[in-house]
N, C-alpha and C positions, 0 to 999 in steps of 0.2 A: 226364497230368492226372487221368484217372479213377482211376488207381492211388493218387495222393496223396489224393484225396477219400475213397477207401475206407479209407485208413489214418487220416485225420484225423477222420472221423465217429465212430468208437468212442471216441477220446480226448476229443472234445467232449462226447459223451454221458456219459462217466465223470466229467468235471469238473462237469457240470450236476448229476449225482446226488450229488456231494459237497457242493454248496453247501447251506447251511442255510436253510430257509424259516422265517418267523416261526411260533410255535406257534399252533395253532387254538384260539380261545377258545370254549368250549362255552356254549351258551345255558342256563345253569343254572336249574333250577326255583325256586331261592331268590331270583332277581333280582327286585327291586321294592321297594315300601315296605311295612313291617310295623309294626303298633301292638303294642308289647310291654308296654303298661300304664304303664311308667315312662318310656318315650321312644318316639319313632318312629324306626325303623331303616331306612336305605336301603342296599340291596345291589345290586351289579352283578357282572359277571364279574371285574372288576379292582379294585373298591374297596368299602370298608365304612365306613358313617357312622352312628354311634349318637347323633348330635346335636352332636358336638364338631368336626365337619369330617371330610372323607373321609380314610381311611387306605388305602394300597395293599394289595391282597391279594397276598402273595408266592407262595402255593400253595394249591390246593384238592385235597383228597383225599376220594374217595367212600368212605363207610362205611355200607354197607347202604342204608337209606332216608334217610340223612343225609349230612352233609359236615363235614369239618374244615377250617377256614380258618386259615392261618398269615398273620398280618398283618405289614406292613412294620415295625411298631414292636415286634415280638417277641411280641405277644399271640397266644393261640390261642383260637379260638371254635368251638364245635361247634354245628351246626344239625341237630337230631334230628327224626325223624318229619316230614320236609318233604312237604307236600301242596300242592295248588293254593290252599288257603285258610288253612292254619296251619302253624306250625313251633314247635319248642321250642329256644330259645336257651340255650346252656350255656357259662359261663365256664370256660376251661381253667385259670385261676389259682385261682378261688375255689369253683368248682362251683355257683355261683348259677345258677338257672334261671328262665326266663320263658316263658310261652306267648304266642306272637305271632300276630296275625291279619292277613291281607293287607288292605291298604287299596285 
């Protein structure tokens, strides 16, 4: 009986190591509400809302002190110079920029 346990334990451990765990969502410093002058933007680790309703964030890439957000609708948004109180929002399509202050 002990011999079977000794053989089964490594197999169970290997199977457990192969199972995928859900990705860890980082508490990004850009999460929160931001007044960008033209609208109030709400960001979380998983969604982006510039006033038209939340859009899922497909991926987040760190870029120095900023981030690139790839949205579920195909848009790309850059958040540059992210601090505790401000960030610069940049459209990946038009290059338009806004300075945003945390609310």
